[in-house]
C-alpha positions as CSV (number, residue, x, y, z in Angstrom):
1,M,221.1,54.6,132.0
2,T,222.9,54.3,128.6
3,V,220.7,54.4,125.5
4,C,221.5,52.2,122.5
5,P,222.7,54.4,119.5
6,P,220.1,54.7,116.8
7,H,222.4,53.2,114.1
8,I,222.8,50.0,116.2
9,V,219.0,49.8,116.6
10,R,218.6,50.1,112.8
11,W,221.3,47.5,112.2
12,V,219.8,45.0,114.7
13,S,216.3,45.6,113.2
14,S,217.5,44.9,109.6
15,H,220.2,42.3,110.2
16,V,219.6,40.4,113.4
17,I,215.9,40.3,114.1
18,P,215.3,38.4,110.8
19,Q,217.7,35.7,112.0
20,E,216.0,35.3,115.4
21,Q,213.7,32.4,114.3
22,K,216.7,30.4,112.9
23,V,218.5,30.9,116.2
24,R,215.4,29.9,118.2
25,G,215.2,26.7,116.1
26,A,218.8,25.8,116.7
27,L,218.3,26.2,120.4
28,R,215.2,24.1,120.4
29,R,217.1,21.3,118.6
30,L,219.7,21.5,121.4
31,G,216.8,20.7,123.8
32,I,216.7,24.1,125.5
33,A,213.4,24.9,127.2
34,E,211.3,27.7,125.6
35,S,211.5,30.0,128.6
36,D,215.3,29.6,128.6
37,I,215.4,30.4,124.9
38,D,213.5,33.6,125.5
39,D,216.0,34.6,128.2
40,L,219.0,33.8,126.0
41,I,217.6,35.8,123.1
42,Q,216.9,38.8,125.4
43,D,220.5,38.6,126.8
44,A,221.8,38.6,123.3
45,Y,219.8,41.7,122.4
46,C,221.1,43.4,125.6
47,R,224.7,42.6,124.6
48,L,224.1,43.9,121.1
49,A,222.7,47.1,122.6
50,T,226.1,47.7,124.3
51,L,227.9,47.8,121.0
52,R,229.2,51.2,119.8
53,S,230.0,50.0,116.3
54,V,228.9,47.1,114.1
55,D,231.5,47.6,111.4
56,H,233.5,44.5,112.5
57,I,230.5,42.2,112.0
58,D,230.5,40.5,108.6
59,R,227.8,37.9,109.3
60,P,225.1,39.2,111.6
61,G,223.3,35.9,111.9
62,A,226.4,34.0,112.9
63,Y,227.4,36.8,115.3
64,F,224.0,36.7,116.9
65,M,224.1,32.9,117.3
66,Q,227.5,33.1,118.8
67,I,226.3,35.6,121.4
68,V,223.4,33.3,122.3
69,K,225.7,30.3,122.5
70,N,228.1,32.2,124.8
71,A,225.2,33.3,127.0
72,W,224.0,29.7,127.2
73,R,227.5,28.4,128.2
74,D,227.8,31.2,130.7
75,N,224.5,30.3,132.3
76,R,225.4,26.6,132.4
77,R,228.8,27.4,133.9
78,R,227.2,29.7,136.6
79,A,224.7,26.9,137.5
80,R,227.6,24.5,138.2
81,V,229.5,26.9,140.4
82,V,229.0,26.6,144.1
83,R,230.1,29.5,146.2
84,L,232.2,28.5,149.1
85,E,230.3,30.9,151.4
86,D,227.0,29.3,150.6
87,F,228.4,25.8,151.3
88,T,230.0,26.7,154.6
89,E,227.0,28.7,155.9
90,N,224.6,26.0,154.9
91,A,226.8,23.3,156.5
92,T,226.9,25.1,159.8
93,L,223.1,25.8,159.9
94,T,221.8,22.4,158.9
95,V,222.2,19.2,160.8
96,E,219.7,16.7,159.7
97,D,218.7,13.3,161.0
98,Q,220.2,10.7,158.6
99,A,217.4,8.3,159.2
100,T,214.9,10.8,157.9
101,D,217.1,11.5,154.9
102,I,217.3,7.8,154.1
103,E,213.6,7.3,154.5
104,A,212.9,10.3,152.2
105,A,215.4,9.1,149.6
106,V,213.8,5.6,149.6
107,S,210.3,7.1,149.4
108,A,211.4,9.3,146.5
109,R,212.9,6.4,144.7
110,Q,209.8,4.4,145.1
111,Q,207.6,7.2,143.8
112,L,210.0,7.7,140.9
113,K,209.8,4.0,140.1
114,L,206.0,4.1,140.3
115,V,205.9,7.1,138.0
116,E,208.2,5.4,135.5
117,T,206.1,2.2,135.6
118,L,202.9,4.3,135.1
119,L,204.5,6.2,132.2
120,A,205.4,2.8,130.6
121,T,201.8,1.7,130.7
122,L,200.6,4.8,128.9
123,P,199.8,4.6,125.2
124,E,202.8,5.8,123.2
125,R,201.4,9.1,122.0
126,C,200.2,9.9,125.5
127,R,203.5,9.0,127.1
128,T,205.4,11.1,124.4
129,I,203.2,14.1,124.9
130,F,203.4,13.9,128.7
131,T,207.2,13.5,128.6
132,W,207.7,16.4,126.2
133,R,205.4,18.8,128.0
134,R,206.2,18.0,131.7
135,M,209.8,16.8,131.5
136,E,211.2,18.7,128.6
137,G,209.1,21.9,128.8
138,I,207.9,21.9,125.2
139,S,204.8,24.0,124.6
140,Q,201.5,22.4,123.7
141,R,201.5,24.2,120.4
142,E,204.9,22.8,119.5
143,I,203.9,19.3,120.5
144,S,200.7,19.4,118.5
145,R,202.7,20.7,115.5
146,R,205.4,17.9,115.9
147,L,202.8,15.1,116.2
148,G,200.2,16.5,113.8
149,V,197.4,16.5,116.3
150,S,195.2,19.3,117.8
151,E,196.2,21.1,120.9
152,N,193.0,19.6,122.5
153,V,194.4,16.2,122.0
154,V,197.7,17.3,123.6
155,E,195.9,18.8,126.6
156,N,193.6,15.7,127.0
157,D,196.6,13.3,126.9
158,I,198.5,15.4,129.5
159,Q,195.4,15.3,131.8
160,K,195.0,11.5,131.4
161,A,198.6,10.9,132.4
162,L,198.4,13.4,135.3
163,R,195.2,11.8,136.7
164,L,196.7,8.4,136.6
165,I,199.9,9.5,138.2
166,Q,198.2,11.5,140.9
167,R,195.8,8.7,141.8
168,A,198.6,6.2,142.0
169,L,200.8,8.5,144.1
170,R,197.9,9.1,146.5
171,D,197.3,5.4,147.2
172,P,199.8,3.2,145.3
173,V,198.5,-0.1,146.6
174,E,194.8,0.5,145.8
175,E,195.5,2.0,142.4
176,E,197.9,-0.7,141.2
177,W,195.2,-3.0,139.9
178,K,193.3,-0.1,138.4
179,I,196.2,1.1,136.3
180,D,196.3,-1.9,134.0
181,D,192.5,-2.0,133.7
182,Q,192.1,1.7,133.1
183,W,194.9,1.9,130.4
184,R,193.8,-1.2,128.6
185,K,190.4,0.5,128.1
186,I,192.0,3.8,127.0
187,G,194.9,2.3,125.0
């Protein structure tokens, strides 16, 4: 195992680590999930640890940001690549009944439409909180900071939305009339 040279460690400590929050902020503005941001930052530090010299780096913050952007692009590119071996192996192993696939697709579309309808009935703040937390992966702390509410409010609104959606998905016909009544009272 190769150890990072001490002069690189000192340079990263004094020039790069102070820039980390700015880089994290830029990634958040791009809509990247917090867990992915952590991975990208870690990848960047690993790449910096492989350097033998930092003499060529004039702007450490910009250099760090470029490493992170490159890692992000690499991850996105890898996610889009489908290995031919995977495709051919899976194609020979799976032969599914098309009727089941169609039924599953129709059912999934109906559930998605129901969830979209349910989300539309939520009060605006509750809908925003649920969407940010569950669909965009933003932390409760960040949501509470953005909206100027306590983390308890964020947690309660997420729970309200989840209860409504879970009840409706369990029995959509029975719950349909309750949705409007329930959210009129809450909203």
